[in-house]
C-alpha positions in Angstrom: -1.6 -19.3 -2.8 1.9 -18.7 -4.2 2.1 -15.0 -4.8 4.5 -12.7 -3.0 2.9 -11.2 0.2 1.4 -7.8 -0.4 2.7 -5.2 2.2 -0.3 -3.0 1.2 -2.4 -5.5 3.2 0.1 -7.1 5.5 2.7 -6.1 8.1 5.7 -8.2 9.0 6.0 -9.5 12.6 9.2 -11.5 12.5 11.1 -14.0 10.4 13.8 -16.7 10.7 16.3 -18.5 8.5 15.6 -22.2 8.1 18.5 -22.7 5.7 20.2 -20.4 3.1 17.4 -21.1 0.6 14.4 -21.2 3.0 12.9 -18.5 5.3 9.7 -18.4 7.4 8.0 -15.0 7.8 5.2 -14.2 10.2 2.8 -11.6 8.9 -0.2 -9.7 10.2 -3.3 -8.8 8.2 -4.1 -5.2 8.9 -7.9 -5.7 8.5 -8.0 -8.6 10.9 -5.7 -6.9 13.4 -8.1 -3.9 13.4 -10.8 -6.3 14.6 -8.5 -7.8 17.2 -8.9 -11.2 15.5 -6.2 -13.6 16.5 -4.4 -14.8 13.3 -1.0 -15.2 11.6 -0.2 -15.3 7.9 2.9 -17.5 7.5 5.0 -16.7 4.5 7.4 -19.4 3.3 10.1 -18.1 1.0 12.2 -20.5 -1.1 15.0 -19.3 -3.3 13.9 -19.2 -7.0 10.5 -20.5 -6.2 7.0 -19.0 -5.6 6.0 -18.0 -2.1 3.7 -20.2 -0.1 1.2 -18.5 2.2 -0.4 -20.4 5.1 -2.6 -19.3 8.0 -2.8 -19.9 11.7 -5.7 -19.0 14.1 -3.5 -17.5 16.7 -1.0 -14.6 17.0 2.4 -16.0 16.2 5.2 -14.0 17.7 8.4 -16.1 17.3 10.1 -18.8 15.2 12.8 -21.3 16.2 14.4 -23.8 14.0 15.8 -27.2 15.0 18.2 -28.1 12.2 18.5 -31.4 10.5 18.0 -33.1 7.1 14.7 -32.3 5.2 12.0 -34.3 6.8 13.7 -34.3 10.2 14.3 -30.6 10.6 11.6 -28.8 12.7 10.3 -25.2 12.3 8.5 -24.2 15.5 6.2 -21.2 15.7 5.0 -20.0 19.1 2.0 -17.8 19.8 1.5 -15.0 22.4 -1.4 -17.0 24.0 0.8 -20.2 24.6 0.0 -21.9 21.2 2.6 -23.6 19.1 2.9 -25.2 15.6 5.7 -27.6 14.6 6.3 -28.0 10.8 8.4 -31.1 9.9 8.5 -33.5 7.0 5.7 -31.7 5.2 3.3 -32.0 8.1 2.2 -29.4 10.7 1.2 -30.1 14.3 -0.5 -27.4 16.4 -1.1 -27.5 20.1 -0.6 -25.7 23.4 2.7 -25.2 25.2 0.9 -24.7 28.5 -2.5 -23.5 29.7 -2.9 -20.0 31.1 0.4 -18.7 29.9 1.7 -16.0 27.6 4.8 -16.5 25.5 7.3 -13.9 24.2 9.9 -15.9 22.2 11.4 -19.3 21.3 15.0 -20.3 20.5 17.1 -23.3 19.9 19.1 -24.1 23.1 21.6 -26.9 23.0 19.7 -28.8 20.4 16.3 -28.3 22.0 13.6 -25.7 21.3 12.7 -23.7 24.4 10.1 -21.0 24.9 9.8 -18.3 27.5 7.0 -16.0 28.8 5.3 -14.3 31.7 6.1 -15.0 35.4 9.4 -16.6 34.8 7.9 -19.1 32.4 10.4 -21.5 30.7 9.3 -24.5 28.6 11.2 -27.2 26.8 9.9 -29.0 23.8 10.2 -32.8 24.2 8.4 -33.9 21.1 6.4 -32.4 18.2 3.3 -32.6 20.5 4.6 -32.0 24.1 6.5 -29.5 26.2 7.9 -29.7 29.7 7.5 -26.8 32.2 11.0 -26.1 33.5 10.0 -22.8 35.2 12.0 -22.0 38.4 9.8 -20.3 41.0 12.8 -18.2 42.1 12.4 -16.2 38.9 9.1 -14.3 39.0 9.8 -11.6 36.4 8.4 -11.8 32.9 11.0 -13.4 30.6 11.5 -12.1 27.1 14.5 -14.1 25.7 16.6 -17.2 26.2 20.0 -18.5 25.0 22.4 -21.3 25.8 25.5 -20.8 28.1 28.7 -22.7 27.2 29.2 -23.8 30.8 25.8 -25.6 30.7 22.3 -24.6 31.3 20.7 -21.4 29.8 20.4 -17.7 30.3 17.2 -15.7 30.4 16.6 -12.0 30.2 13.5 -10.0 30.9 11.7 -7.3 33.0 13.3 -5.2 35.8 16.8 -5.8 34.3 16.5 -9.6 34.7 19.4 -11.8 33.6 19.6 -15.2 35.2 21.6 -18.3 34.6 19.7 -21.6 35.1 22.0 -24.5 35.6 21.9 -27.9 37.4 18.6 -27.1 39.1 19.9 -23.8 40.4 19.5 -20.1 39.4 22.2 -17.5 39.6 21.0 -13.9 39.1 23.5 -11.9 37.1 24.0 -8.3 38.2 23.0 -5.9 35.4 22.6 -2.6 37.3 19.5 -1.6 35.3 15.8 -1.6 35.8 14.5 -1.8 32.3 13.0 -4.7 30.1 15.9 -6.6 28.6 14.3 -7.8 25.4 17.1 -10.1 24.0 20.2 -11.9 25.1 23.0 -13.9 23.4 26.1 -15.6 24.7 29.2 -16.8 22.7 31.3 -19.9 23.1 33.7 -18.0 25.4 30.9 -17.1 27.8 30.6 -13.4 26.8 27.0 -12.3 27.3 25.4 -9.4 25.4 21.9 -8.2 26.3 19.8 -5.3 25.0 16.6 -3.6 26.0 14.6 -0.4 26.6 16.0 3.1 26.3 19.1 2.2 24.3 20.3 -0.3 26.9 23.2 -2.5 25.7 25.0 -4.6 28.3 28.0 -7.0 28.0 30.0 -9.2 30.3 29.8 -12.6 31.9 27.8 -14.4 34.6 30.0 -12.4 37.1 28.2 -9.3 36.0 27.2 -7.1 33.0 28.2 -3.6 32.3 26.6 -1.0 30.1 28.0 0.1 26.7 27.9 3.9 26.8 25.8 5.1 23.9 25.7 8.8 23.4 22.4 10.1 22.0 20.7 6.7 21.4 17.5 6.4 23.5 15.3 4.2 21.3 14.3 0.8 22.6 16.5 -2.1 21.3 14.6 -5.3 20.4 17.2 -7.8 19.1 20.9 -8.5 19.3 23.0 -10.9 17.2 26.7 -11.7 16.7 27.6 -12.2 13.0 31.2 -12.8 11.9 32.5 -11.8 15.3 30.7 -8.4 15.3 27.7 -7.5 17.5 24.6 -6.0 15.9 21.6 -4.5 17.7 18.3 -3.3 16.2 15.7 -0.8 17.2 12.5 -0.4 15.1 14.1 2.4 13.1 17.8 1.6 12.8 20.4 -1.1 12.8 23.7 -0.6 14.7 27.0 -2.4 14.9 29.2 -2.4 18.0 32.5 -0.7 17.2 35.7 -0.4 19.2 34.0 -2.4 22.0 32.4 0.6 23.5 30.5 2.6 20.9 27.7 1.9 18.4 28.0 2.6 14.7 24.9 3.2 12.6 24.7 0.7 9.7 24.1 2.6 6.5 22.7 1.2 3.3 23.5 2.1 -0.2 22.3 0.9 -3.6 19.0 -0.8 -4.3 18.4 -2.3 -0.9 17.6 0.4 1.7 15.5 -1.0 4.5 13.7 1.6 6.7 12.2 -0.7 9.4 14.0 -3.0 11.8 13.1 -5.2 14.8 14.4 -8.8 14.8 17.8 -10.2 13.8 18.6 -13.9 13.0 21.8 -15.6 11.8 22.7 -18.8 10.0 26.2 -19.4 11.2 28.6 -17.0 9.6 27.0 -17.2 6.2 23.8 -15.1 6.6 22.2 -12.5 8.9 18.5 -11.7 8.5 17.0 -8.3 9.5 13.3 -8.0 9.9 11.1 -4.9 10.3 7.5 -4.1 9.9 8.0 -3.5 6.1 11.4 -5.1 5.4 13.0 -8.5 5.3 16.6 -8.3 4.1 19.5 -10.8 4.1 23.2 -9.9 4.6 26.0 -12.3 3.4 28.8 -10.2 4.9 29.2 -8.1 1.8 25.9 -7.3 0.3 22.3 -7.0 1.4 19.5 -8.6 -0.6 15.7 -8.0 -0.3 13.4 -10.8 0.4 10.3 -8.7 1.1 
């Protein structure tokens, strides 16, 4: 099937940039969702080509991309019930990350795809068919997001204000001063961490501690944070914001033909593109203009 996905029948879950001419979009069929039937419609967008629609028999929640030449590059989808699918070289492999687990997200971390989930769960993909469980028992909170740290190891964020640095077999908990779910986390090459979460929470700092960015009048939950062209963006389900003057959020406004009204997940491809995904919008930003994908 090569027609554009119909948002009369489908809702968007999330999306990711594979390369400037290729996106993967995870969609939900409203009728199947009303019956609580586990499923995912995978939309593959290629510039100047027809859409390709595929289906999975589980609820896909996140996409991570391991870059490389066509045929080597891997697109990894993880499901809420611990499932995964790896697409590479025109072939797809589906399996189980781990039994009796629930996953929240996946991300490329220092060249390796990693997934996180409940009860401190952290998993590292070792091949297109296998994952290692690298969970540390000292972290028991549910984990929502993961990112690399330039000093080595990785950071996780999650429930009860969790931010922790896993490195060399140890875990350092980072002081956040909040008791909310921190839904996403990023860290730049200088070691500056930015995390976002419930009730308009936006934190920034280093592994020595995070401090809140004071945001007057914003109480919506934040779901995703990204740095694009040295500027920090954060998304709720209804708005996209940009960090301005280091201590205030500025609402991103849209003019012209592309005016998205739903937001949720942000993804970047270096400094060339930023992707914003909401329940009814998939839009790309090249630093100057927004273009609509769906």
